[in-house]
N, C-alpha and C positions, 0 to 999 in steps of 0.2 A: 484550562483544564477543569477548574472547579465548575464552570458553567456546563461543561459536558456531563460531569458527574451529577449535577443537579437535574439536568434534563433527563438523563438516564434513570435516576432514582424516581423522579416523578412519573416517568412513563411506566416503570415497573409497578409502582404503587397504583397507577390507574388500572392496570390489568389484574390486580389482586382478586377482585371478585370473580373474574373469569377463571382464574387459576383455582380458586377455592371451590368453584362449582364444576370443576373438570370431571369429577367422578360422576356427578349427576348427568352431565352431558354425555359421557361415554356410556353410561347405563341406558340412557334414553335412546342413544344411537343404536346400540346393540338390540334393545327391545324393539325399536322400529324396524330394523333389518329383519329380526326374527318374525315379527308379525307379517311383514311383506312376504317373506319366504314361506311362511305357513299358509298364506293365501295362494301364492303362485305355484308352489311345488306340485300339488296334485295335478294341476293343468299341464305343467311342463312334463311331468312323468307320463301322462296320457299321450301327449304329443310325441315324446320320445319312443314310447311303445308303438304308436301308430307308424312312425317312421321306420322302426325296425321291422314291423310286419310288412310294410310296403317293400322294403328291401328283400324280405323273404319271398314275397309274391313275385317280385321282378326276377329274382334268381331262379325260382322254380319254373316260371313260364317262358324264360328266355330260351331262344333257340341258338343264338350265336354266342361266341365267347365274349365279345365286347359287352353285350347286355348282361351276361352273367357277372362280369367284373363290376359293372355299375350296381347291380343288385347286392353283390358281396360288399362293396364299399358302403352302400347305404346301411347294410346291417352293422358293419363295423362302426360307422359314425353314430348310428342309433345307440349302440352299446356304450360308446365313449360318452355320448351326451347323457345317458342315464347315470353313468358312474359319476360324472361331474355334478349333476343335479343332486344326487343323493349325498355326495361328499360335502357339498356346500350346506345342505340341510343338516347333516350330522355335525359339521364344524360349528355352525351357529348354535345348535343344541348343546354341544359340549361347552362352548364359551358361556352360554346362559346358565347351565347347571353348575359350572365351576365357580362362577362369580355370584351365583344366587340371584340372577336377574330374571324377573318374570316378564313374559312377552306383553302382558297387559300393563306394564309399568308406565305410569305417567308422572313425570317429575313435577313437583309443586315448587316452582322457583318464582320468587317475587323479585321482579326486575326493579320495581319502584317500591321502596319501603313505605308502608302506611303507618301513621302514628295515631292510634286511638287514644282519645282523652277520656 
C-alpha cells in the first residue's frame, strides 16, 4: 500500500509544472483558435453566401418541383451554415473578452530553466 502511495505521490509531483502552467496553456489554446477563426471566418462567410445565392438561382430558374426543392434546401443549408459560422466566431470572441485573452497572445514558457551566473 505504501509503495502505491509513493508512486502516486511522485507521479502527481512530476505533473505539477504542467498543472501550474494550465492557465497559460488554456490561454494560448483559446488565442490560437481565435486567430485561426479570425483568418478563416471571412472566407467561410463568403462561401456560405455564395452557396445561398446558388440556392436562390437554382430555385428561381427551376421549372419542376424537384429542382425547386433542391434550390430551397440549398438556401436553408446556406443560412444554417452562416448561422453556425457567425455563432462560433461570436463564441470565441465572448470567451476571449470574458477572460481578457488577446488573440496575439504568445505565452513565454521556459520548459528548461536556465541559470545565469
